[in-house]
Every structure is written in C-alpha cells, then in structure tokens.
ZAPA-692362 format. One line per 3 residues: number of its first residue (from 1); for each residue x, y, z of C-alpha. Coordinates in Angstrom, 2 decimals. Layout:
BEGIN
NUM	X:Y:Z; ...;
END
This chain:
BEGIN
1	119.35:24.74:110.45; 117.55:22.27:113.05; 114.19:23.61:111.41;
4	114.74:23.12:107.86; 116.21:19.77:108.53; 113.16:19.08:110.33;
7	111.11:20.19:107.03; 113.34:17.90:105.23; 112.25:15.05:106.98;
10	108.85:15.48:107.12; 108.71:16.15:103.31; 110.27:12.65:102.75;
13	108.10:11.38:105.13; 104.92:12.62:103.02; 106.59:11.64:99.90;
16	107.48:7.99:100.62; 103.46:8.05:102.40; 102.65:8.42:98.52;
19	104.87:6.69:96.83; 105.12:3.24:98.49; 101.21:2.46:97.19;
22	102.02:3.39:93.70; 105.37:1.43:93.89; 103.65:-2.12:94.42;
25	102.88:-4.20:91.57; 99.73:-5.12:91.23; 99.45:-8.89:90.68;
28	96.85:-10.62:88.65; 94.24:-12.52:90.92; 92.30:-14.52:88.27;
31	95.13:-17.45:87.34; 95.34:-18.38:91.14; 91.62:-18.49:91.82;
34	91.44:-20.67:89.00; 93.77:-23.15:89.81; 92.51:-23.01:93.61;
37	88.49:-24.03:92.32; 89.87:-26.71:90.06; 91.67:-27.98:92.86;
40	88.14:-27.85:94.70; 86.86:-30.06:91.87; 89.20:-32.79:92.36;
43	89.00:-33.07:95.94; 85.07:-33.21:95.56; 85.66:-36.29:93.13;
46	88.26:-37.93:95.81; 85.33:-37.66:98.65; 82.44:-38.87:96.11;
49	84.57:-42.10:95.60; 85.79:-42.53:98.98; 82.43:-42.66:99.94;
52	82.95:-39.47:102.49; 79.95:-37.93:100.80; 76.89:-38.85:98.91;
55	75.94:-38.50:95.31; 73.47:-35.32:95.62; 75.70:-33.33:97.79;
58	78.71:-33.92:95.41; 76.70:-32.55:92.80; 75.34:-29.51:94.63;
61	79.17:-29.03:95.03; 80.44:-29.48:91.94; 77.65:-27.00:90.44;
64	78.81:-24.31:93.04; 82.16:-24.67:92.62; 81.96:-24.47:88.95;
67	79.94:-21.49:88.90; 82.93:-19.47:91.15; 85.31:-20.95:88.13;
70	83.25:-19.41:85.26; 83.57:-16.21:87.10; 87.19:-16.55:87.99;
73	87.74:-17.33:84.44; 86.14:-14.27:82.98; 87.49:-12.42:85.53;
76	90.99:-13.60:84.25; 89.99:-12.52:80.42; 89.52:-9.10:81.67;
79	92.52:-8.77:84.04; 95.00:-7.78:81.00; 92.92:-4.68:79.75;
82	93.04:-3.28:83.85; 96.80:-4.17:84.26; 97.74:-3.29:81.10;
85	100.51:-0.68:80.13; 98.21:2.54:80.73; 97.74:2.08:84.50;
88	101.43:1.21:84.61; 102.14:4.61:82.98; 99.47:6.55:85.29;
91	101.36:4.91:88.48; 104.71:6.22:87.20; 103.66:10.02:86.27;
94	101.90:10.29:89.68; 104.91:9.11:91.75; 107.07:11.59:89.66;
97	104.22:14.28:90.05; 104.46:13.71:93.56; 108.26:13.73:93.87;
100	108.23:17.14:92.55; 105.44:19.07:93.24; 104.78:18.22:96.84;
103	107.93:19.45:98.43; 107.31:22.49:95.50; 103.59:23.17:97.03;
106	104.88:22.86:100.53; 107.97:25.17:100.41; 105.39:27.87:98.69;
109	103.01:27.52:101.17; 105.09:28.04:104.13; 107.02:30.93:102.36;
112	103.24:32.74:102.04; 101.96:31.75:105.52; 104.96:31.39:107.74;
115	108.16:33.68:108.67; 111.29:31.76:108.26; 113.34:35.18:108.82;
118	111.97:35.97:112.13; 113.89:33.95:114.86; 112.19:31.98:117.57;
121	111.06:32.88:121.09; 111.29:30.28:123.73; 110.17:30.57:127.27;
124	113.11:31.19:129.12; 113.92:34.12:126.25; 110.50:35.69:127.29;
127	110.59:35.00:130.83; 114.21:36.75:130.98; 113.14:39.47:129.17;
130	110.18:39.96:132.11; 113.15:39.72:134.54; 115.21:41.98:132.70;
133	112.00:44.89:133.05; 111.61:44.03:136.80; 115.20:44.88:137.34;
136	114.87:47.78:135.09; 112.04:49.26:137.38; 114.48:47.86:140.68;
139	117.27:49.71:138.97; 114.87:53.30:138.52; 114.21:52.93:142.09;
142	117.50:52.79:143.47; 118.54:55.70:141.32; 115.93:57.88:142.77;
145	116.67:56.93:146.38; 120.07:57.46:145.80; 119.01:60.87:144.52;
148	117.05:61.50:147.73; 119.73:60.25:150.13; 121.59:62.97:148.18;
151	118.90:65.78:148.35; 116.56:64.74:151.10; 114.53:68.12:150.53;
154	113.75:67.39:147.06; 109.53:66.84:147.34; 109.29:66.18:143.61;
157	111.26:62.90:144.02; 109.51:61.66:147.01; 106.17:62.17:145.22;
160	107.61:59.93:141.93; 109.02:57.37:144.24; 105.57:57.07:146.23;
163	103.08:55.46:143.48; 106.02:53.19:142.42; 106.64:51.90:146.22;
166	102.75:51.43:145.66; 102.66:49.31:142.85; 105.52:47.16:144.41;
169	103.66:46.82:147.38; 106.10:48.57:149.48; 103.35:49.97:151.28;
172	105.39:51.12:154.11; 108.11:52.75:152.00; 104.62:54.58:150.56;
175	103.54:55.94:153.71; 107.25:57.14:154.33; 107.25:59.17:151.08;
178	103.92:60.41:151.12; 104.73:61.87:154.79; 107.98:63.52:153.44;
181	106.06:64.89:150.40; 103.37:66.60:153.17; 106.37:67.85:155.12;
184	108.16:69.41:152.06; 105.92:70.29:149.69; 102.74:71.58:151.81;
187	99.15:70.22:152.85; 96.41:69.26:150.42; 93.36:67.34:149.67;
190	94.98:65.14:147.09; 98.10:64.42:149.16; 96.43:63.63:152.60;
193	93.81:61.51:150.91; 96.88:59.58:149.25; 98.52:59.14:152.57;
196	95.34:57.55:153.86; 95.39:55.24:151.05; 99.19:54.19:151.68;
199	98.29:54.03:155.52; 95.39:51.64:154.49; 97.42:49.25:152.18;
202	99.73:48.94:154.90; 97.32:47.76:157.11; 96.02:44.88:154.92;
205	93.02:47.28:153.85; 92.06:48.22:157.03; 91.07:51.68:157.20;
208	92.97:52.96:160.64; 92.47:55.87:162.96; 95.29:57.34:161.45;
211	94.14:56.60:157.69; 90.74:58.05:158.75; 92.62:61.20:160.14;
214	93.85:61.67:157.03; 90.96:61.18:154.65; 89.06:63.51:157.47;
217	91.90:66.38:156.60; 91.44:65.87:153.01; 87.88:66.89:153.20;
220	88.38:69.66:155.32; 90.82:70.74:152.39; 88.50:69.65:149.30;
223	84.76:68.26:150.69; 84.40:66.86:147.09; 87.70:64.65:147.52;
226	86.69:61.34:145.77; 89.33:59.28:147.20; 89.07:60.39:150.82;
229	85.10:59.85:150.60; 85.14:56.46:149.11; 87.94:55.49:151.72;
232	85.76:56.67:154.39; 82.88:54.98:153.16; 85.23:51.72:153.43;
235	86.11:52.92:157.09; 82.05:52.84:158.00; 81.75:49.55:156.27;
238	84.45:48.20:158.53; 82.73:49.94:161.80; 79.48:47.92:160.60;
241	77.85:50.99:159.79; 76.56:49.95:156.76; 73.74:52.84:157.00;
244	76.67:55.53:156.91; 78.76:53.72:154.33; 75.69:53.68:151.95;
247	75.21:57.07:152.31; 78.52:58.27:151.59; 78.56:56.25:148.64;
250	75.16:57.19:147.52; 75.82:60.86:147.82; 79.35:60.12:145.58;
253	76.66:58.92:142.95; 74.46:61.78:143.13; 76.88:64.64:142.23;
256	78.80:61.99:139.44; 78.86:62.53:135.70; 77.03:60.17:133.87;
259	80.22:58.86:132.21; 82.45:58.71:135.32; 85.07:56.20:135.22;
262	84.61:55.34:139.14; 80.93:54.89:138.91; 81.28:51.28:138.44;
265	83.39:50.77:141.82; 81.40:52.71:143.87; 78.15:50.95:142.73;
268	79.67:47.47:143.44; 80.53:48.81:147.33; 77.59:50.10:147.44;
271	75.58:46.85:146.59; 77.79:45.07:148.79; 76.48:46.77:151.81;
274	72.93:46.57:150.57; 72.45:50.02:148.98; 70.83:50.81:145.78;
277	72.06:53.57:143.60; 70.07:56.64:142.12; 68.44:54.99:138.86;
280	67.94:58.77:137.65; 69.64:62.11:138.11; 68.87:63.34:141.13;
283	68.89:67.03:140.39; 69.93:69.82:138.04; 73.71:70.75:137.98;
286	74.82:73.96:138.15; 75.21:74.32:134.29; 71.98:72.77:133.86;
289	70.51:75.42:135.89; 72.57:78.25:133.94; 71.26:77.16:131.04;
292	67.65:77.26:132.31; 68.32:80.92:133.08; 68.26:81.76:129.38;
295	65.19:79.76:127.97; 61.52:80.62:128.08; 59.21:80.02:130.51;
298	57.88:77.11:129.03; 61.48:75.43:127.99; 62.73:75.88:131.39;
301	59.26:74.32:133.23; 60.21:71.48:131.02; 64.13:71.03:131.97;
304	63.74:71.93:135.40; 60.81:71.05:137.33; 61.38:67.26:137.09;
307	64.66:66.82:137.79; 63.91:69.48:140.76; 61.22:67.42:142.19;
310	63.13:64.22:142.11; 65.96:66.03:144.28; 63.25:67.19:146.26;
313	61.87:63.74:147.11; 65.60:61.93:147.79; 66.55:65.00:149.83;
316	63.30:64.06:152.13; 64.62:60.43:152.32; 68.37:61.04:152.59;
319	69.31:64.99:154.19; 72.62:64.56:154.13; 73.85:65.86:151.06;
322	74.71:69.56:151.16; 75.67:70.06:147.53; 72.04:68.30:146.71;
325	70.34:71.25:149.05; 72.14:74.34:147.71; 71.16:72.88:143.76;
328	67.69:72.62:145.17; 67.59:75.99:146.33; 69.67:77.31:143.09;
331	67.07:75.42:140.94; 64.11:77.47:143.14; 65.19:80.67:142.36;
334	65.80:80.07:138.83; 62.23:78.73:138.49; 61.37:82.02:140.56;
337	59.82:80.05:143.42; 61.39:81.96:146.38; 58.88:80.73:148.95;
340	60.00:76.86:148.13; 63.43:77.89:147.97; 62.93:79.47:151.17;
343	61.66:76.32:152.78; 64.09:74.41:151.25; 66.79:76.69:153.04;
346	64.81:75.82:156.47; 64.76:72.23:155.64; 68.74:72.21:155.45;
349	69.41:74.01:158.25; 67.46:71.76:160.17; 69.05:68.90:158.82;
352	72.48:70.32:159.71; 71.38:71.18:162.71; 74.36:69.01:164.47;
355	77.31:69.69:161.98; 78.49:72.82:162.64; 80.73:73.05:159.68;
358	77.74:72.20:157.19; 75.55:74.81:158.50; 77.76:77.29:158.17;
361	77.89:76.87:154.08; 74.25:76.76:154.05; 74.07:79.43:156.11;
364	76.51:81.15:153.37; 74.47:79.90:150.86; 71.31:81.36:151.95;
367	73.08:84.98:152.43; 74.63:84.55:148.86; 70.90:83.73:147.52;
370	69.03:86.72:149.62; 66.82:84.45:151.35; 66.97:85.12:154.34;
373	63.85:85.61:156.79;
END
C-alpha cells in the first residue's frame, strides 16, 4: 500500500510540473511597452524645457525612443495573431493529454518492467536468512555430536563431522575427529594427510612435528599423496630450506596432468620460494609409452625421443624424482636402447644411495625390466 501511495504522489507531482506552465495566462506586453516609451518621450521634453539636457541630446534621445516606440507598436499589432484562441486551445489539449496519458504511460511502463507481485527483501530479512542458515549448520553439528555421544564407535559420523569442523574453524575438534576416524576405521594415506592438515590448521598454519609425522606416514602409505607432498613442502619452507621446498613442489608439477586443478596453487608456492615450474612436459607417461609401443619406428621416435631427452636433462639437474627415473628407464626400453636404460638405472641407484626406501624401489624396477648386470 505504501508503495502505491508513493507512486501516486510522484505521478501527481509530474502532472503538476506539466500543467503549471500551461495554466499561466500569457500577458500581452505590447500595450505596456507603448505606455513606457510615451512616458520617456514626455520626460525628455520636460528635461529639455528645464534645461537639464541640450537640444542635440534631446533630439537624439527622442529618435532612439521613437524607434523603440514604433517597434513596440508593430509588435502590439501582431499580438492577437499570437495569443488568439488557437494557442489557448492547444494549451488546454496538452493539459488534458498530460492529465490522462502521463499516469497511464507510467503505469504501463512499470507493469512491463517492474514486478509489483514480488515482495521486497529488506536487509534485516536477508540477514535473518543468513542467520537461519548458520543456525541450521550448528543444529546439524549438534545432532551429529549427540549421535556420536550415543554411538562413540561410529567412524562414519566422525568422518562426516571432521570437514565441517574445519569449515567452522573448530580445528582442535577437527583433529580429535580425524584421530577417531583413524582409530576406528583404520589407517590410510588420505586419513593421515587429513589429520596433518587439521594439526597444521590448529597451529595457525605451522606444520608442526606432529603434523609432519602424519604427512610422512601418508607418504609411506602412498608416495603420490598430493596433500602430504604439498604440506611437506610448506614445512621445508617454514624451516628455511627453500631448495627442498622447491624440489618437492617441482616434483609435483613434473608428474601433474596439464589440467590438474591444484597446479596453480603449487606454482604459486614454487614462485614464492624462488623456484621455476617446468615449462614443458617432463617426459612420457606410462600411457604415452604404451601407445608408443604400438607405433612404427618412425612414429615412435617422433613421439618419444623429444620427451625422453627433456626428461633425461631434467634428471641430471634434479635427480630426486623417483617416478622420473622409472619413466626414463621404461622409455629407453621402448626405444630399444637397452644400454641407455642400464646407464639410467645406474644413475638412479647413485642418486638414491642415501635413501634405502627409494633405492629399493629403483632396484625392484630394474629387476622388473631385466636390466641387472
């Protein structure tokens, strides 16, 4: 109702603005101008008689006033043609059109573009909706917590609740929930890396020794766990070892698909420590090698040799990529270059001589490919 009253007042104001100038009477100015100029002529004559002005000045003034008097007389003769019945009729027709058409046009314009049937959404109401959403999340959390009090061995409940705690900033509760999941459902790389993430969040982003241990355990279970590798790079950066951090993150990018959604974050972290991401693919993947095996010699050479050369050059500069060494050996086997495969195997063993776990993986690969001796 208030909205329509405001529209009515605005329409009335618009109509008044149109009708007001049309309702004013146009006064003829010709008659008043003639009287003024005649008075001026009489005043000139009185001043001449009193000796206030000379003869020449009086004549010049009379000529000028007479000229204006003639012009005013001509305008007065034309006044009826200008202010006759026709202009008055037009003004009245315009007033009627404004009175009728202006409100109708405004109403049609609003109904075509506006939505009078939709209620307004004031700020207080929108804020209340957000508060209701927050209360609904809190209510859901309370329900799950009550369920877990009755069923403390429900690993699935803790697994559902842990990410919600992370979202709400309840990091200590998230750590507890992650530990419960591992204790009840068993260990896995993802659960360990999730626990490490919660521990780091609870320490304001610092990768503590406890968090680092969780990430190390995740990598023991899955050496390609991305979250664990990324956070161990963060740990190295926080320890001041930027070279190690860059090596970890560069290794992640080396084996990353071109469209992996997390590569932008890793590239940003790598740039932060002064490292440079690989501009090209590091070498052939397993799928590339398998595809090359079915090609003729010429096609296989065009596909693989360029990638193999780039991979070999990169491993000479940074030999801490075990997956890269395995890909390089397989690529040489596919190309029929067994001597180069054996040389790469020797280089890989030397690169991991101080890392028993990785050295064992390299030796297993060598046995699998028959490259001993």
